[in-house]
C-alpha positions as CSV (number, residue, x, y, z in Angstrom):
1,M,34.3,-45.7,-35.4
2,K,36.4,-45.6,-32.2
3,R,37.3,-42.2,-33.0
4,N,33.2,-41.5,-33.4
5,L,32.5,-43.2,-30.2
6,I,35.3,-41.0,-28.1
7,F,33.4,-37.5,-30.1
8,T,30.2,-38.8,-28.8
9,S,30.9,-39.0,-25.6
10,I,33.0,-35.8,-25.6
11,L,29.6,-34.1,-27.0
12,L,27.9,-36.1,-24.3
13,F,29.7,-34.9,-21.3
14,Y,29.9,-31.0,-22.6
15,L,25.9,-31.4,-23.0
16,F,25.5,-32.7,-19.3
17,T,28.5,-31.1,-18.0
18,F,28.8,-27.7,-19.1
19,L,25.4,-26.3,-20.5
20,P,23.1,-26.7,-17.7
21,L,25.4,-24.2,-15.5
22,K,25.5,-21.9,-18.1
23,A,20.9,-22.7,-18.5
24,A,20.9,-23.1,-14.5
25,G,19.7,-19.3,-12.8
26,P,22.0,-17.5,-10.3
27,V,21.0,-19.4,-7.3
28,T,22.0,-22.6,-8.8
29,R,25.0,-20.9,-10.3
30,Y,26.2,-19.4,-7.2
31,G,24.4,-21.0,-3.9
32,Q,24.7,-19.8,-0.3
33,L,26.7,-16.3,-1.0
34,Q,29.0,-15.0,2.0
35,V,31.5,-12.2,2.3
36,K,35.2,-12.7,2.3
37,G,36.7,-9.9,3.0
38,A,35.1,-6.7,0.6
39,Q,33.7,-9.3,-1.5
40,L,30.3,-10.7,-1.9
41,C,31.2,-14.5,-3.3
42,D,29.5,-17.7,-3.9
43,W,29.7,-20.9,-2.1
44,Q,32.8,-21.7,-3.1
45,G,34.3,-18.5,-2.0
46,Q,35.1,-17.0,-5.8
47,P,33.8,-13.7,-6.5
48,V,30.4,-13.1,-7.4
49,I,28.7,-9.8,-8.9
50,L,24.5,-9.3,-8.9
51,R,23.4,-7.0,-10.9
52,G,19.5,-6.3,-11.0
53,V,16.4,-4.3,-10.6
54,S,14.2,-2.9,-7.7
55,L,11.0,-2.4,-7.8
56,G,9.1,0.7,-6.7
57,W,6.9,1.3,-3.8
58,H,4.9,-1.6,-2.9
59,N,2.2,0.7,-1.7
60,L,2.8,2.8,-4.6
61,W,3.1,0.3,-7.3
62,P,1.7,-3.1,-5.9
63,R,0.7,-4.0,-9.6
64,F,3.9,-4.8,-10.2
65,Y,4.4,-7.2,-7.1
66,N,3.7,-10.5,-9.1
67,K,5.3,-13.6,-10.0
68,K,5.2,-12.7,-13.8
69,V,7.2,-9.0,-13.6
70,I,9.5,-11.6,-11.6
71,S,9.8,-14.2,-14.8
72,T,10.1,-10.7,-17.2
73,L,13.0,-9.3,-15.0
74,K,15.2,-12.8,-14.5
75,N,14.2,-14.1,-18.3
76,D,14.0,-11.1,-20.5
77,W,16.0,-8.7,-18.6
78,N,18.5,-10.8,-17.4
79,A,18.5,-9.8,-13.6
80,S,20.2,-12.1,-11.1
81,V,18.7,-10.2,-8.3
82,I,15.2,-8.9,-7.4
83,R,14.6,-5.9,-4.7
84,A,11.4,-5.8,-3.1
85,A,10.9,-2.3,-1.6
86,M,8.4,-2.7,1.2
87,G,7.3,1.4,1.9
88,I,7.7,1.9,5.5
89,L,6.5,5.6,4.8
90,I,3.8,7.3,3.0
91,E,0.1,6.1,2.7
92,D,-0.8,2.7,3.0
93,N,2.7,2.1,4.2
94,Y,3.7,-1.7,6.4
95,L,3.1,0.2,9.4
96,E,-0.1,0.9,8.9
97,N,-1.5,-2.2,6.7
98,P,1.0,-4.8,6.9
99,E,-1.0,-7.8,5.9
100,F,-1.3,-6.0,2.4
101,A,2.0,-5.3,2.6
102,L,2.9,-9.4,3.1
103,Q,0.7,-9.9,0.1
104,C,2.3,-8.0,-1.8
105,I,6.2,-9.3,-1.0
106,T,5.3,-12.6,-0.7
107,P,4.5,-13.6,-4.2
108,V,7.8,-11.7,-5.1
109,I,10.0,-13.5,-2.6
110,E,8.1,-17.1,-3.5
111,S,9.0,-16.4,-6.9
112,A,11.9,-15.6,-7.0
113,I,12.3,-18.8,-5.1
114,K,10.8,-20.9,-8.0
115,Q,12.8,-18.9,-10.3
116,D,16.3,-19.4,-9.0
117,V,16.7,-16.1,-8.2
118,Y,18.0,-13.9,-5.7
119,V,15.9,-11.3,-4.0
120,I,16.5,-8.5,-1.6
121,V,13.6,-7.9,0.8
122,D,14.0,-4.3,1.6
123,W,12.6,-2.4,4.9
124,H,12.3,0.9,2.9
125,S,12.5,3.5,5.2
126,H,14.1,6.8,6.2
127,I,13.5,6.6,9.6
128,L,14.5,4.2,12.4
129,K,11.3,2.0,13.5
130,T,13.5,-0.4,15.7
131,A,10.7,-2.6,17.0
132,E,8.7,-2.7,14.0
133,A,11.6,-3.6,11.7
134,K,12.7,-6.8,14.3
135,Q,9.2,-8.1,14.1
136,F,9.1,-8.2,10.9
137,F,12.5,-9.6,9.9
138,S,12.0,-11.8,12.5
139,R,9.0,-13.6,10.5
140,I,11.2,-13.2,7.5
141,A,13.7,-15.1,8.9
142,Q,11.6,-18.2,10.3
143,K,9.6,-18.8,6.9
144,Y,12.4,-18.1,4.1
145,G,16.0,-18.2,5.8
146,K,16.3,-21.8,4.7
147,N,16.5,-20.3,1.3
148,P,19.9,-19.0,0.0
149,H,17.8,-16.6,-2.1
150,V,17.2,-14.1,0.4
151,I,18.8,-11.3,1.0
152,Y,17.8,-8.6,3.8
153,E,18.0,-4.7,3.6
154,I,17.2,-4.3,6.9
155,Y,17.6,0.0,6.5
156,N,17.0,1.5,3.1
157,E,18.4,5.0,3.6
158,P,19.1,6.7,6.8
159,V,18.4,10.4,6.8
160,E,19.2,11.8,10.0
161,D,20.5,9.1,12.3
162,T,24.0,9.1,13.8
163,W,26.4,6.2,13.1
164,D,26.0,5.4,16.4
165,E,22.1,5.2,16.6
166,L,22.5,3.0,13.3
167,K,25.0,0.5,14.9
168,Q,22.7,0.1,17.9
169,Y,19.5,-0.9,15.5
170,A,22.1,-2.7,13.4
171,T,22.8,-4.9,16.2
172,E,19.3,-5.6,17.2
173,V,17.9,-6.4,14.4
174,I,20.9,-8.6,12.8
175,T,21.0,-10.8,15.9
176,E,16.8,-10.8,15.7
177,I,17.3,-12.4,12.0
178,R,20.7,-14.7,13.3
179,R,18.2,-16.6,15.8
180,Y,16.5,-18.3,12.5
181,D,19.1,-17.2,9.6
182,P,23.0,-17.9,10.5
183,D,24.2,-17.3,6.8
184,N,22.4,-15.0,4.5
185,I,23.6,-11.8,3.2
186,I,22.3,-8.8,6.0
187,L,22.6,-5.0,4.1
188,M,22.7,-1.9,6.3
189,G,22.9,1.3,5.1
190,C,24.8,4.4,5.8
191,P,24.3,7.7,7.3
192,H,23.1,10.5,4.9
193,W,20.8,8.6,2.1
194,D,23.6,6.2,1.9
195,Q,26.3,8.7,0.6
196,D,28.6,8.6,3.9
197,I,30.2,5.1,3.5
198,H,33.2,6.7,4.8
199,I,32.2,6.6,8.4
200,V,31.2,3.3,8.1
201,A,34.3,2.5,7.3
202,E,36.2,4.3,10.2
203,R,34.0,2.2,12.6
204,P,32.3,-0.9,10.8
205,L,29.8,-3.4,12.7
206,Q,31.5,-5.9,14.9
207,G,30.9,-9.5,16.0
208,F,28.8,-10.8,12.7
209,S,29.6,-12.4,9.7
210,N,27.9,-12.0,5.9
211,I,26.9,-8.2,6.5
212,M,27.6,-5.4,3.7
213,Y,26.8,-1.7,3.6
214,T,24.4,0.1,1.0
215,V,25.8,2.8,-0.7
216,H,23.3,4.4,-3.1
217,F,24.1,6.9,-6.3
218,Y,22.1,8.3,-8.6
219,A,24.9,9.3,-11.3
220,A,23.5,13.0,-12.7
221,T,24.0,14.4,-9.3
222,H,26.8,11.9,-7.8
223,G,30.2,11.8,-9.8
224,D,33.6,11.2,-9.1
225,D,33.1,12.3,-5.0
226,L,30.9,9.8,-4.0
227,R,32.7,7.2,-6.5
228,Q,36.0,7.7,-5.2
229,R,34.7,7.7,-1.5
230,T,33.0,4.1,-2.4
231,E,36.3,3.1,-3.7
232,R,38.6,4.0,-0.8
233,A,36.1,2.3,1.7
234,V,36.0,-1.2,0.0
235,R,40.0,-0.9,-0.8
236,A,40.1,-0.5,3.5
237,G,38.2,-3.6,3.4
238,I,34.5,-2.3,3.7
239,P,32.0,-4.9,1.8
240,V,30.1,-2.5,-0.1
241,F,26.5,-3.3,-2.2
242,I,25.0,-0.9,-4.0
243,S,21.1,-1.7,-3.4
244,E,19.6,1.1,-5.3
245,S,21.0,3.4,-8.2
246,G,19.9,5.6,-10.9
247,A,21.1,7.4,-14.1
248,T,19.0,10.4,-12.9
249,E,19.7,13.5,-10.6
250,A,19.0,12.4,-6.7
251,S,15.4,13.2,-7.0
252,G,14.9,10.5,-9.4
253,D,14.1,13.0,-12.1
254,G,15.4,15.7,-14.1
255,K,18.3,14.6,-16.8
256,I,19.8,11.2,-17.3
257,D,23.2,11.1,-17.2
258,P,24.4,7.8,-19.2
259,E,28.0,9.2,-19.0
260,S,28.0,9.2,-15.2
261,E,26.3,5.7,-15.2
262,E,29.0,4.3,-17.6
263,Q,31.3,5.0,-15.0
264,W,29.6,3.7,-12.0
265,I,28.8,0.5,-13.6
266,Q,32.8,0.5,-15.0
267,L,33.7,1.1,-11.2
268,C,31.2,-1.5,-9.4
269,E,32.5,-4.0,-12.2
270,R,36.6,-2.9,-11.5
271,L,36.0,-3.7,-7.7
272,G,33.5,-6.6,-7.7
273,I,30.5,-4.5,-6.8
274,S,26.5,-5.6,-6.6
275,W,24.3,-3.2,-7.9
276,V,20.9,-3.0,-8.5
277,C,18.9,0.2,-10.6
278,W,15.5,2.0,-9.7
279,S,12.8,1.1,-10.6
280,I,10.3,-0.9,-12.0
281,S,7.3,1.4,-11.6
282,D,5.2,4.1,-14.0
283,K,5.4,7.3,-12.4
284,N,6.0,10.4,-14.5
285,E,9.6,11.1,-13.3
286,S,13.0,10.0,-15.0
287,C,13.9,7.0,-12.8
288,S,10.4,5.3,-13.4
289,M,11.3,2.7,-16.3
290,L,7.8,2.0,-17.8
291,L,5.1,4.1,-19.0
292,P,1.5,3.7,-17.3
293,R,-0.2,1.5,-20.0
294,A,2.8,-1.3,-19.8
295,T,1.2,-4.2,-18.8
296,A,1.2,-5.0,-14.8
297,T,3.4,-8.4,-15.8
298,G,5.3,-8.5,-19.0
299,P,6.8,-9.0,-20.6
300,W,7.2,-5.4,-22.2
301,A,7.6,-4.3,-25.4
302,D,10.1,-1.3,-26.3
303,D,7.5,0.9,-26.9
304,V,6.3,1.0,-23.1
305,I,10.2,0.7,-21.8
306,K,10.8,4.5,-21.1
307,P,14.6,5.4,-21.9
308,Y,16.1,4.6,-18.7
309,G,14.3,1.7,-18.9
310,K,15.9,0.8,-21.8
311,L,19.4,1.8,-20.6
312,V,19.1,-0.7,-17.4
313,K,18.1,-3.7,-19.9
314,G,20.7,-3.0,-22.2
315,L,23.7,-2.8,-19.2
316,L,22.4,-6.1,-17.5
317,K,21.9,-7.8,-21.2
318,K,25.8,-7.0,-21.4
319,Y,26.9,-7.7,-18.2
320,N,24.8,-10.6,-16.8
321,K,25.9,-12.8,-19.5
C-alpha cells in the first residue's frame, strides 16, 4: 500500500510538473527573451533557437493575416515564431494605406499573444523611411511592448544604404522603441539584402541591449561563402537572427536546393541561430508554400501545400520538438 502511494505521488508530480511545461507554448516555456553575447536566450539565460515561418507581404496576401493561420502554424506546423511582413513597398502598402496595414497585422500580433507564440513585426522595406518607421514602431511598442511575445524587425532588407546610414537609422528607431519597451528583442538588417554581416561585425551598434542582426539566405543561390561569413560574425560575438530564408534561388523562384538548405539549417542549429522561412503565400513561384486553392485559414492538407512548404513543415516538426 505504501509503495502504491509513493508511486502515485511520483506520477502526479510528473504529470503536474513536466507535462504542462512540454504542452506549454513557446512564450510560456522561454519567457522574456534576452541576448547574451551572440546568443538568443530565455528569461533564465539559457540558449534558445526560435524556428518559424513568415507570412507574405500583407498588401499582397492579406487573406492569410488572420488568427486561424496563426493557430495552424503553431499547432500543425510547430512554429515557435511567426513573422508578419508589413509591406512598405508595392501597391497599397503601409505608407499609402496605413489603416489597412494595421487591420492586417493587428490580428496576427494579438493572435500570437493569445496562442503563446512569438511574433516578428517586420517593417518590410528596401528603402529608408526613418520618420515613418519611428512613428509606426512607437505605436506598436506602446500598444504591445509589455508582451514578451513581440520582436521588432525594424528594416527588412537594405539594398543601397551604407552601414553608416543604417546605423543612424537604427539608433533613431531603437531609441524610439526603448522609450516604451525597454527589453524586447529588436532585429536590424545589414547592407546589401542582409548579406554583408561582416561589415556589421567590424562596427556594430553601441549602447543598446537585446539587439540582433539579420542575415537572409536563399539556399539555391547562397552557399558556403555566406555560411562562412555568417559563422565568422557569430564567432566574433555578433548576434545573428535569420529572419527570412528559403530553399530556392534568391529571386524566390527557380530550383529548390534541399541539400544547401539542410547545410544552412545545420549551421543554424550548431551556432544557436534562430531561423524563419519565407513564405505563407500562394504566388506562382517556388518559395510560396501554398497553392491558390488553399483556404485562407488552414489547416492545409498536403495536396495544397507546395513542395517547398512541405520541406519547411517537415523541418519545423523535426527541430521544434
